[in-house]
Each structure stands twice: as structure tokens, then as C-alpha cells.
C-alpha positions in Angstrom: 115.9 -41.1 -85.3 119.4 -42.2 -83.1 117.4 -43.1 -80.3 115.2 -45.4 -82.5 118.6 -47.3 -84.0 119.8 -47.2 -80.4 117.2 -49.2 -78.7 116.6 -51.6 -82.0 120.0 -52.5 -80.8 120.1 -52.0 -77.4 116.5 -55.1 -77.9 118.8 -57.1 -79.7 121.9 -57.2 -77.6 119.1 -57.8 -74.4 117.6 -60.8 -76.5 120.9 -61.8 -76.8 122.0 -62.0 -73.1 117.9 -63.8 -72.4 119.1 -66.3 -75.3 122.1 -67.5 -73.8 120.5 -67.1 -70.3 117.9 -69.4 -71.9 120.3 -72.1 -73.8 122.3 -71.9 -70.2 119.3 -72.4 -67.7 118.5 -75.5 -70.5 121.5 -77.1 -69.9 121.8 -76.5 -66.1 118.4 -78.3 -66.0 119.1 -81.8 -68.1 122.3 -81.9 -65.5 120.0 -81.8 -62.9 120.7 -77.7 -61.5 118.5 -74.9 -61.1 119.8 -71.0 -61.2 115.8 -69.6 -60.7 117.4 -66.2 -60.9 118.8 -66.8 -64.4 118.2 -64.1 -66.6 119.4 -62.2 -69.7 120.3 -58.6 -68.4 120.5 -55.1 -70.3 124.0 -54.5 -71.6 127.1 -53.3 -70.8 128.8 -51.1 -72.9 127.1 -52.8 -76.0 127.9 -56.1 -74.7 124.8 -58.8 -74.2 124.9 -59.6 -70.3 123.8 -62.4 -68.2 122.6 -62.1 -64.2 123.5 -65.5 -63.2 121.4 -64.3 -59.6 120.7 -66.2 -56.2 121.4 -69.7 -55.8 120.9 -72.1 -52.8 125.0 -72.4 -51.4 124.6 -76.2 -51.6 123.4 -76.0 -55.0 126.7 -73.5 -56.3 129.1 -76.0 -54.2 127.3 -78.8 -56.1 127.5 -77.1 -59.6 131.3 -76.4 -58.5 132.4 -79.9 -58.3 130.4 -80.7 -61.2 132.4 -78.6 -63.6 135.4 -79.5 -61.6 135.0 -82.9 -62.4 134.7 -82.5 -66.2 137.7 -79.7 -66.5 
């Protein structure tokens, strides 16, 4: 029974990570950026996680400039 509860909790934590990744992906896309490897990933110590993944250096440089201009 303990495993079932743990799996359910992990699934909702995994879903929370994927939801956050989807939200970030949509916002970045509306600003003209795409991170192709962006995804939710397995929780670490019960904390939902997002994998930013790999992206071209020029895209990350543009993203950093874009954030810096608005910070």
C-alpha cells in the first residue's frame, strides 16, 4: 500500500514539473525563444523538477540579453 501512495505522489510531482516546463515553454515561445529539450523530470527529494536541457549558445545568449534588459 505504501508504494501506491508514493507512486501517486511522485506522479503528481512529475506532473507539476511538466506543467511548469509547459508554462515556461509557452512564455519563452511568445518572446521568440525555444528550448527544445525543456521538460518536466522526476522529482528530487519530493520536489518537482524541470530539465532546461540543451540549447544553442546563440539562443541562450539572446535569452540572457532579453532577461538582463528586463531585470
